[in-house]
C-alpha positions, 0 to 999 in steps of 0.5 A, a space after each residue: 335770247 333763247 332759254 328753251 333748251 334749259 329743259 334739257 338740263 333736267 335730264 342730267 339733274 334727274 340722272 344724278 339724283 337717281 345715281 345718288 339714290 342707287 349709291 345710298 341703297 346698293 353697293 355697286 361692283 367696282 368692275 361694273 362701275 369701271 366699265 360704265 366709266 369707260 363707256 361714259 368717257 367714250 361717249 364724252 370723247 365722241 361728243 367733243 370730237 364730233 360736235 365741238 371740234 368741227 365748230 372750232 375748226 370752221 371758226 377759222 380763227 387761230 387766235 380765238 382757238 388758242 386763247 379759248 383752249 389755253 383758258 380752258 386748260 388753265 381753268 381745269 388745272 386750277 380746279 385740280 390744284 384747288 382739290 389738293 388743298 381743300 379736304 373733307 366733305 365741304 371741299 368735295 362739295 365745292 369742287 364737284 359744284 365747280 365741275 358741274 358748273 363747268 359742265 353746264 357752261 359746256 352744255 350751253 356752249 353746245 346749244 349755241 352751236 345748234 340743237 343737235 350738238 346740245 342734245 348729244 352733249 346732254 346725253 354725254 354729260 348726263 353719264 358724267 354727272 351720274 358718276 359725280 352724283 355717285 361720288 358725292 353720295 358715297 363720300 357723304 355716306 361716310 359722315 351722314 347717316 340719313 340717306 334722304 339727306 345725302 340725296 337732298 344735298 346731291 340734288 341741290 348740288 347738281 342744280 348748279 348745272 342749269 345755272 351754268 347753262 343759263 350763263 352760257 346762253 348769251 354766247 350765241 349772240 356774240 361775234 363769231 370769233 368770240 364764239 369760236 373761243 368759247 367752243 375751244 374752251 368747251 373742247 378742252 374742258 371736255 377732253 380734260 374731263 375724259 383724260 384726267 377724271 373719268 379714265 383716271 377714276 376708271 383705271 383705279 380698278 384693274 382693267 380687263 379686255 371687256 372693260 377696256 372695250 366699253 370706252 370704244 363702245 361708248 364712242 361708237 354708240 354716240 357716233 351711230 346716234 349722231 348719224 341716225 339724228 342726221 338722217 
Protein backbone atom coordinates (compact mmCIF):
# COMPACT_ATOMS: atom_id res chain seq x y z
CA UNK A 1 0.00 0.00 0.00
CA UNK A 2 1.51 3.34 -1.10
CA UNK A 3 1.38 6.20 1.41
CA UNK A 4 4.05 8.31 -0.33
CA UNK A 5 1.47 10.87 -1.42
CA UNK A 6 0.66 11.78 2.20
CA UNK A 7 3.42 14.39 2.03
CA UNK A 8 1.24 16.39 -0.36
CA UNK A 9 -1.41 16.74 2.34
CA UNK A 10 0.95 19.03 4.23
CA UNK A 11 0.38 21.68 1.53
CA UNK A 12 -3.29 22.38 2.46
CA UNK A 13 -2.45 21.95 6.15
CA UNK A 14 0.27 24.63 6.01
CA UNK A 15 -1.94 26.86 3.85
CA UNK A 16 -4.79 26.65 6.36
CA UNK A 17 -2.45 27.57 9.21
CA UNK A 18 -1.21 30.57 7.21
CA UNK A 19 -4.84 31.52 6.57
CA UNK A 20 -5.55 31.41 10.30
CA UNK A 21 -2.49 33.57 11.03
CA UNK A 22 -3.68 36.12 8.48
CA UNK A 23 -7.23 36.06 9.90
CA UNK A 24 -6.12 36.86 13.46
CA UNK A 25 -3.83 39.69 12.35
CA UNK A 26 -5.51 41.33 9.34
CA UNK A 27 -9.10 42.39 8.74
CA UNK A 28 -9.58 41.24 5.14
CA UNK A 29 -11.80 43.22 2.75
CA UNK A 30 -15.12 41.41 2.19
CA UNK A 31 -15.01 41.88 -1.59
CA UNK A 32 -11.48 40.48 -1.78
CA UNK A 33 -12.54 37.43 0.24
CA UNK A 34 -15.56 36.93 -2.04
CA UNK A 35 -13.37 37.18 -5.14
CA UNK A 36 -10.93 34.58 -3.83
CA UNK A 37 -13.84 32.31 -2.85
CA UNK A 38 -15.14 32.56 -6.43
CA UNK A 39 -11.67 31.69 -7.72
CA UNK A 40 -11.39 28.71 -5.35
CA UNK A 41 -14.85 27.48 -6.41
CA UNK A 42 -13.78 27.60 -10.07
CA UNK A 43 -10.61 25.65 -9.32
CA UNK A 44 -12.47 22.96 -7.35
CA UNK A 45 -15.16 22.70 -10.05
CA UNK A 46 -12.51 22.24 -12.74
CA UNK A 47 -10.80 19.55 -10.64
CA UNK A 48 -14.08 17.69 -10.24
CA UNK A 49 -15.04 17.94 -13.91
CA UNK A 50 -11.60 17.37 -15.40
CA UNK A 51 -10.11 14.79 -13.06
CA UNK A 52 -12.80 12.82 -11.21
CA UNK A 53 -15.64 12.81 -13.76
CA UNK A 54 -13.63 11.01 -16.51
CA UNK A 55 -12.76 8.23 -14.06
CA UNK A 56 -16.44 7.82 -13.17
CA UNK A 57 -17.44 7.66 -16.85
CA UNK A 58 -14.65 5.26 -17.80
CA UNK A 59 -15.63 2.99 -14.91
CA UNK A 60 -18.55 1.80 -17.05
CA UNK A 61 -20.67 0.87 -14.02
CA UNK A 62 -24.09 2.48 -13.76
CA UNK A 63 -24.86 0.93 -10.38
CA UNK A 64 -21.52 1.86 -8.84
CA UNK A 65 -21.92 5.44 -10.09
CA UNK A 66 -25.48 5.68 -8.78
CA UNK A 67 -24.73 4.17 -5.38
CA UNK A 68 -21.53 6.16 -4.87
CA UNK A 69 -23.16 9.41 -5.99
CA UNK A 70 -26.24 8.92 -3.79
CA UNK A 71 -24.08 8.09 -0.78
CA UNK A 72 -21.94 11.16 -1.45
CA UNK A 73 -25.01 13.41 -1.56
CA UNK A 74 -26.51 11.77 1.52
CA UNK A 75 -23.32 12.32 3.54
CA UNK A 76 -23.01 15.98 2.53
CA UNK A 77 -26.70 16.68 3.24
CA UNK A 78 -26.41 14.92 6.60
CA UNK A 79 -23.44 17.13 7.51
CA UNK A 80 -25.43 20.21 6.49
CA UNK A 81 -28.41 19.09 8.56
CA UNK A 82 -26.32 18.51 11.66
CA UNK A 83 -24.92 22.04 11.28
CA UNK A 84 -28.43 23.41 11.91
CA UNK A 85 -28.61 21.70 15.31
CA UNK A 86 -25.07 22.08 16.63
CA UNK A 87 -24.25 25.66 17.63
CA UNK A 88 -21.34 27.50 19.21
CA UNK A 89 -17.56 27.03 18.88
CA UNK A 90 -17.71 23.28 19.63
CA UNK A 91 -20.34 22.78 16.94
CA UNK A 92 -18.31 24.81 14.46
CA UNK A 93 -15.13 22.85 15.16
CA UNK A 94 -16.98 19.55 14.85
CA UNK A 95 -18.57 20.41 11.52
CA UNK A 96 -15.41 21.91 10.03
CA UNK A 97 -13.51 18.84 11.21
CA UNK A 98 -15.97 16.58 9.37
CA UNK A 99 -15.68 18.77 6.25
CA UNK A 100 -11.90 18.52 6.33
CA UNK A 101 -12.08 14.75 6.86
CA UNK A 102 -14.26 14.48 3.72
CA UNK A 103 -11.72 16.64 1.85
CA UNK A 104 -8.99 14.22 2.94
CA UNK A 105 -11.03 11.24 1.72
CA UNK A 106 -11.62 12.95 -1.64
CA UNK A 107 -7.90 13.69 -1.92
CA UNK A 108 -7.09 10.05 -1.19
CA UNK A 109 -9.60 8.99 -3.85
CA UNK A 110 -7.87 11.36 -6.27
CA UNK A 111 -4.47 9.81 -5.63
CA UNK A 112 -6.06 6.40 -6.20
CA UNK A 113 -6.89 7.65 -9.71
CA UNK A 114 -3.31 8.76 -10.35
CA UNK A 115 -0.54 11.08 -9.20
CA UNK A 116 -1.56 13.94 -11.54
CA UNK A 117 -5.19 13.78 -10.40
CA UNK A 118 -4.08 13.80 -6.78
CA UNK A 119 -1.77 16.77 -7.32
CA UNK A 120 -4.44 18.84 -9.06
CA UNK A 121 -6.94 18.01 -6.31
CA UNK A 122 -4.32 19.04 -3.76
CA UNK A 123 -4.13 22.47 -5.40
CA UNK A 124 -7.93 22.79 -5.53
CA UNK A 125 -8.58 21.63 -1.97
CA UNK A 126 -5.75 23.79 -0.63
CA UNK A 127 -7.71 26.89 -1.62
CA UNK A 128 -10.87 25.50 -0.01
CA UNK A 129 -9.15 24.50 3.23
CA UNK A 130 -7.60 27.98 3.49
CA UNK A 131 -11.10 29.43 3.78
CA UNK A 132 -12.08 26.85 6.38
CA UNK A 133 -9.05 28.01 8.35
CA UNK A 134 -10.10 31.64 7.95
CA UNK A 135 -13.65 30.82 9.06
CA UNK A 136 -12.53 28.94 12.15
CA UNK A 137 -10.06 31.65 13.15
CA UNK A 138 -12.66 34.42 12.74
CA UNK A 139 -15.29 32.53 14.74
CA UNK A 140 -12.89 31.57 17.53
CA UNK A 141 -11.71 35.18 17.69
CA UNK A 142 -15.11 36.13 19.13
CA UNK A 143 -14.58 34.03 22.25
CA UNK A 144 -10.80 33.48 22.49
CA UNK A 145 -8.42 36.43 22.93
CA UNK A 146 -5.14 34.59 22.45
CA UNK A 147 -4.09 34.68 18.80
CA UNK A 148 -1.60 31.86 19.35
CA UNK A 149 -4.32 29.64 20.83
CA UNK A 150 -6.62 30.32 17.86
CA UNK A 151 -3.89 29.36 15.39
CA UNK A 152 -3.01 26.27 17.44
CA UNK A 153 -6.63 25.05 17.49
CA UNK A 154 -6.93 25.63 13.74
CA UNK A 155 -3.69 23.75 13.11
CA UNK A 156 -4.87 20.78 15.18
CA UNK A 157 -8.16 20.75 13.29
CA UNK A 158 -6.68 20.69 9.78
CA UNK A 159 -4.47 17.74 10.70
CA UNK A 160 -7.65 15.69 10.21
CA UNK A 161 -7.06 16.04 6.45
CA UNK A 162 -4.02 13.70 6.27
CA UNK A 163 -6.00 11.20 8.35
CA UNK A 164 -8.80 11.21 5.78
CA UNK A 165 -6.30 10.77 2.96
CA UNK A 166 -4.67 7.82 4.75
CA UNK A 167 -8.07 6.20 5.29
CA UNK A 168 -8.73 6.40 1.54
CA UNK A 169 -5.34 4.91 0.58
CA UNK A 170 -6.61 1.28 0.35
CA UNK A 171 -9.15 2.27 -2.32
CA UNK A 172 -6.67 1.67 -5.14
CA UNK A 173 -6.48 -2.00 -4.10
CA UNK A 174 -10.24 -2.58 -4.40
CA UNK A 175 -12.06 -4.05 -7.43
CA UNK A 176 -12.65 -1.59 -10.28
CA UNK A 177 -16.40 -1.36 -9.78
CA UNK A 178 -15.93 -0.39 -6.12
CA UNK A 179 -13.31 2.22 -7.08
CA UNK A 180 -15.81 3.72 -9.53
CA UNK A 181 -18.30 4.05 -6.69
CA UNK A 182 -15.74 5.91 -4.59
CA UNK A 183 -14.97 8.22 -7.53
CA UNK A 184 -18.69 9.01 -7.83
CA UNK A 185 -18.78 9.73 -4.08
CA UNK A 186 -15.81 12.11 -4.41
CA UNK A 187 -17.31 13.83 -7.45
CA UNK A 188 -20.59 14.62 -5.69
CA UNK A 189 -18.75 15.76 -2.56
CA UNK A 190 -16.66 18.22 -4.57
CA UNK A 191 -19.65 19.57 -6.51
CA UNK A 192 -21.58 20.01 -3.27
CA UNK A 193 -18.62 21.86 -1.82
CA UNK A 194 -18.64 24.29 -4.75
CA UNK A 195 -22.38 24.91 -5.05
CA UNK A 196 -23.51 24.78 -1.43
CA UNK A 197 -20.52 26.08 0.49
CA UNK A 198 -17.94 28.12 -1.41
CA UNK A 199 -20.37 29.93 -3.74
CA UNK A 200 -23.04 30.38 -1.07
CA UNK A 201 -20.52 32.05 1.23
CA UNK A 202 -19.07 34.07 -1.66
CA UNK A 203 -22.52 35.45 -2.56
CA UNK A 204 -23.04 36.84 0.93
CA UNK A 205 -21.12 39.82 -0.46
CA UNK A 206 -22.78 41.67 -3.39
CA UNK A 207 -21.28 40.58 -6.70
CA UNK A 208 -19.63 42.73 -9.33
CA UNK A 209 -18.44 41.69 -12.80
CA UNK A 210 -14.80 41.30 -11.71
CA UNK A 211 -15.77 39.20 -8.68
CA UNK A 212 -18.01 36.92 -10.79
CA UNK A 213 -15.25 36.53 -13.39
CA UNK A 214 -12.93 35.09 -10.75
CA UNK A 215 -14.89 31.81 -10.81
CA UNK A 216 -14.08 31.36 -14.49
CA UNK A 217 -10.52 32.54 -13.95
CA UNK A 218 -10.05 29.76 -11.42
CA UNK A 219 -11.67 27.22 -13.73
CA UNK A 220 -9.44 28.18 -16.66
CA UNK A 221 -6.33 28.35 -14.47
CA UNK A 222 -6.67 24.69 -13.45
CA UNK A 223 -7.50 23.61 -17.01
CA UNK A 224 -4.35 25.35 -18.29
CA UNK A 225 -2.28 23.81 -15.50
CA UNK A 226 -3.68 20.38 -16.39
CA UNK A 227 -2.72 20.89 -20.05
CA UNK A 228 0.80 21.96 -19.09
CA UNK A 229 1.22 18.92 -16.82
CA UNK A 230 0.04 16.61 -19.62
CA UNK A 231 2.87 17.73 -21.94
